[in-house]
C-alpha positions in Angstrom: 7.5 15.7 -33.4 6.8 13.6 -30.4 4.6 10.6 -30.5 3.2 9.1 -27.4 1.6 5.8 -27.3 -1.5 5.8 -25.3 -1.8 2.8 -23.0 -5.0 0.9 -22.5 -6.7 0.5 -19.1 -6.2 2.3 -15.8 -2.8 4.0 -15.2 -0.5 2.4 -12.7 -0.3 4.0 -9.2 -2.7 6.2 -7.4 -0.4 9.0 -6.7 -1.6 9.0 -3.0 1.2 9.6 -0.5 0.8 6.7 2.0 4.2 7.1 3.7 2.8 7.8 7.2 0.3 4.9 7.0 3.1 2.5 5.7 5.4 3.7 8.5 2.7 3.0 11.1 1.9 -0.4 9.5 5.6 -1.5 9.5 6.0 -0.4 13.1 2.9 -2.4 14.2 4.0 -5.5 12.3 7.5 -5.2 13.8 6.1 -5.2 17.4 3.4 -7.8 16.7 4.9 -10.2 14.1 2.1 -12.7 14.4 -0.4 -10.1 12.9 -1.3 -10.2 9.2 -0.8 -7.0 7.2 -4.6 -6.7 6.6 -5.3 -7.2 10.3 -2.7 -4.5 11.1 -4.2 -2.1 8.7 -7.6 -2.6 10.2 -6.1 -2.1 13.7 -4.9 1.3 12.5 -8.5 2.2 11.9 -8.7 1.9 8.1 -12.1 0.5 7.1 -12.3 1.4 3.3 -11.7 -1.8 1.3 -9.9 0.1 -1.5 -7.6 1.8 1.0 -6.8 -1.5 2.7 -6.0 -3.2 -0.6 -3.8 -0.2 -1.7 -1.9 -0.2 1.6 -1.4 -3.9 1.6 -0.1 -3.9 -2.0 2.2 -1.0 -1.3 3.5 -2.7 1.8 4.1 -6.0 -0.1 5.9 -4.1 -2.9 8.2 -2.4 -0.4 9.0 -5.7 1.3 10.0 -7.3 -2.0 12.3 -4.3 -2.9 14.0 -4.2 0.5 
C-alpha cells in the first residue's frame, strides 16, 4: 500500500518548455551585457508580467547551476 503525502500550496514548476526563450535571452545578454534580464525579456517582445517573472526566475536558476 502506497501512501503519498499531499503537499500544501501550489506545486513547484509550471511545466512550460521555455528553452527557446531562455536561449534567446542568454544570447541577447551575451551580446549586450549591460542589459538587465528583465529588459532583455521585454526586448524579446514578452509583455505578460507572469511570463516575464517565470523567464527571469528560470534564467537566474540556470545561472546559479552553471
